[in-house]
N, C-alpha and C positions, 0 to 999 in steps of 0.2 A: 447883552442885548443882541437880538437877531439883526443881521444886516445882509444886504446884497452888495456886490462890488460897486464902488463909487456911490454909496448911498447918499452922501451929502449933495451930489449933483443930480440925483435921480428924482424926477417928478413923480409924485404919487397920484394915483387915480382918485377922483372924488366920487361921491355917491350921486348918481344921476336921479335915482328915485328909490323909494322903499315900497316893498310889496308885502302885504300880509296874505298868507295862503287862504284858500277857500275850502272850508270843510265840505267833504263829500263822502260818498261810499263807492266802492268798486268791487269787482269780483262777486262773491256770494255774501255781500253785505259788510265788507271790511271798511271800517271807518278810517279815513285818512284825510290829510290836508294836501290839496293840490297847490303847489307853490308856483311852479312855472306852468302857466296855462297856455292854451292854443294861441291866444291873441299876442303873446310875447315871443312866439317862435321866430318871427322875422328879426326882432331886436336882438335875440339871444342865439341866433344861428351860430353853430350847428346843433344846439340843444332844443329838444322838442317838448320835454315835460320833466318835471321833478315832483314826485310824491313823497311826503313824509308821513310816517305813521308811528304812533306811540300809544299803545293801548294796554291797560292792565286788566280790563274786564274781558274775559275770553269771548263773551257774546259779541264783542266788537271786532274779533279777528278769526274766530274758530272756523268760519266757512271758507276762508282762504280764497284762492283764485283758481277755480276748476278749469278744465281744458278750455283754452282760448287760442286763436291764431295770431300770428304776427308776420309781417313782411316789410322789408325795406329799411330797417334801422337796427340799432344796437340797444339792448337793455343792460343797465348796470344796477344790480341789486346789492345793497350794502346793509348788513345787519349790525345793529348796535347791541340788541338783546333779543333773546329768543332763538328759535330754530324753525327753519322752513325747508320742506322737502320739495325739490324740483323734479319734474319728469317731462320728457318730450316725446314727440310722435315716433321717434326712432328707437324708443326703449331706453334711452339714457336717463339716469337719475343721479341726484346728488343732494347732500344735506348741507344747507347753508346755516352756519352757527354764528355765535357772537363774534363780531369783528371780521367776519368773512365776507367775500365778494363773489358774486357770479357775474361774469361778463359774457353776454350772449349776443352773437351776431345773427339776427334772424334771416338776413339775406333773402333768398328766393321764397322762403316761407316754411313755417313749421307750426305744430300745435304744442302748446306748453301749459303746464300747470304748476302752481306754487301753493302748497298746502301746509298749514302749521303742523309741526311735529311736537306739539305740546297741548295740554288742555287747560293750563293755568299759568299765571305769571305774566311778566312784562314781555310784550312784543314790540320792538322798536327798530326802525330802520328807514331806508330811503330807496326809491327806484328812480333812476335817471334814464331818460331816453336820448340817445345820441344819433343824429342822422347819418346816413351813409351817402357818399357821392353817387351821382346817377350811374356811373360806370360799375358800381359795386352793388347796386340794389338787388341783383339777381345772382349773386355769388352763393355757393353752397353754405347753408347754415353751419355755425360752429359755436362752441361755448368753452369757457374755461372757469373751473371752480378754483378760487384762490383762498385757501385757509388763512385765518387771521395771522398765524405765526410766520407766514411767508410774505406778508406785506411789509415792505421796507419802512422803517421809521427812524427818527432821530429826536434828540432833545437838545434845545439851544441852551446857551448860558443863562438865559432868563427863566429856564425851566419849562419852556413851551415844548410840548410833545407834538410831533408832526407825523402823521401816517400818510405815506405817499402811494396812493392807489394808482394814479396814472400821471404821466408826464415826469417832471423832475423838480426837486426843491433843494436848494443849497448844495448842489452837486450830487444829490441822492436820486438815482433813477427809480421810478415807480414800478409797480408790478406789471403795468400794461402801458404799451406805447402804440399809438395809431398815427400813421404817416400823413393822412389827408386832413383830418380834423385836429390833430395835435392836442388832444384833450389834456388838461390839467385837472386833477381831482385830489384834493388834500382834505384830511380831517385834522383840524388843528385844535389842540387842547391848551388853553391859556390860563395860567395862574393869575390871581388878582395882581394888578400892577405891572403886568408884563406887556411886551410889545413884539410884534412879528412882522417882518417885511418879506413879501414874496414878489419875485420878478414875474412880469406878464408881458409877453411879446406885443409890440405895437400892432394894432389892427385886430387883435384877438378880442372877442367878446368875453366878458367876465362878470361873475356875480358871486356873492357870498350868501350863506344861509346860516343864521345863528340858531342853534338848537338847544343851547343852555346859556343862561346868563344874559349879559349885555356887553356889547363892544362899541368902540368909537372908530369910525373910518373917516379920515379927513375932516374931523370936527362934527360929523353926523353920528348921532347915537342910533345903534341898530339893536332893537330889543329881541328877546327870545321869540322864535317862530316868525321871524321876518327875513325876507330876502332883500339884499341891497344890490341893485343893478349898478355896476361900476361904469363910469363915463369912459367911452372909447375915444379918448382924446389924444392918443399918442404917448401918454405917460407910461413909464416902463415898470411900474411896480405898484403894489397896494400895501399900505401900512395899517395894521390892525392893532389897536390898543385896548387893553382889558381893564377897566376900573374894578371889575369883580371877576371871579373865576368864570370862564366861558368856554364854550365849544362851538366851533364854526367850520362849515364846509367852504372851501375856496374852489370854484369851478371856472374854468376858462377853456376856450378853444378857437381854432381858426375857422371863420365862417366859410361855408361852401358857396354862398351866393347863387343858389340854384332854386328853381321853383319848388314849392312844397304843396303836394296834393295829399290830403289826409282824409281817411274815412275810418274812424275808430282805431283799431290796431294795425292798420295798413297805411304806410307812408311812402308815396311814390312822387313822381315829378309832374305827371299830367293826369287829367281826368280819364283819358283812354287807358292809361296803365292801371288806374284804380278799377275800371270796369273789367279789364282782363284779370286782375287779381281776384275779384269777386267770382268770376267764372271759374278760375283755377281752384278756388276754395270749394265752391259748390261741386266741382268735379272730383273732389277728394285728393287733389294733388298734394296738399299740405300733409296729409296723413302718410304719404309715401316718402316724405323727406328723409334723407340720410344726413344726420347731424354729426359733425366731427367734433371730437374733444381735442382742444389744442392746449 
């Protein structure tokens, strides 16, 4: 059974509310589910958005996400199945395959595209938007492609397989660390009848997203395609039990507690900064961005 230290004395977070994603489309007609929507940004600070997509019909994804701008936050693209080609305004390109992650800091701005590298078959994955602190909004853009085989993972005595994309779990450091928002991003695969406990620092906002099967968190059932917002009540861990085989994302982070001013793909702190962003974009400054690969 998976444990954290002093599990018997650890209080587990309860489910504050359940959220079912909203079907929508983005890019060039890609069908997806918007799980974390704009009205939840304050509650789930520092996270701005979570999209989930799972399409077997190529008509639902073949258009991809042609050139589009970003400024002021980070995008985390995680593929479960399928392949997506990334390209940015500095001429960098990468292929995101099954199990892989691209972690991109948009910073001061860039133009980016994500296009399917397939014409048939399943396309499944997630994109998470993570805010940047005000002092880092205008840093130079950078990105990191993380192949599936380089993402740390472990299996518990219960047979729970945990992929540690960011943060740390059970002493295993993830592929990415961020000092200001301290994000935790786990992909947890639970066999039927298993249990998994994950430590979450007090004060961090946290949620789960079930994308296969059903789980129980603190006595609340969380069905497939549902997000569970976890109570931020000082409890030091979340306990997930799986009455059937399930897969769940666990995501948590330290809130920035700063103003959020968003206009589409631009996320700043004030309306004035958004106006300047629009002027910079119209002046072609995003096209001249130098994007670093880290």
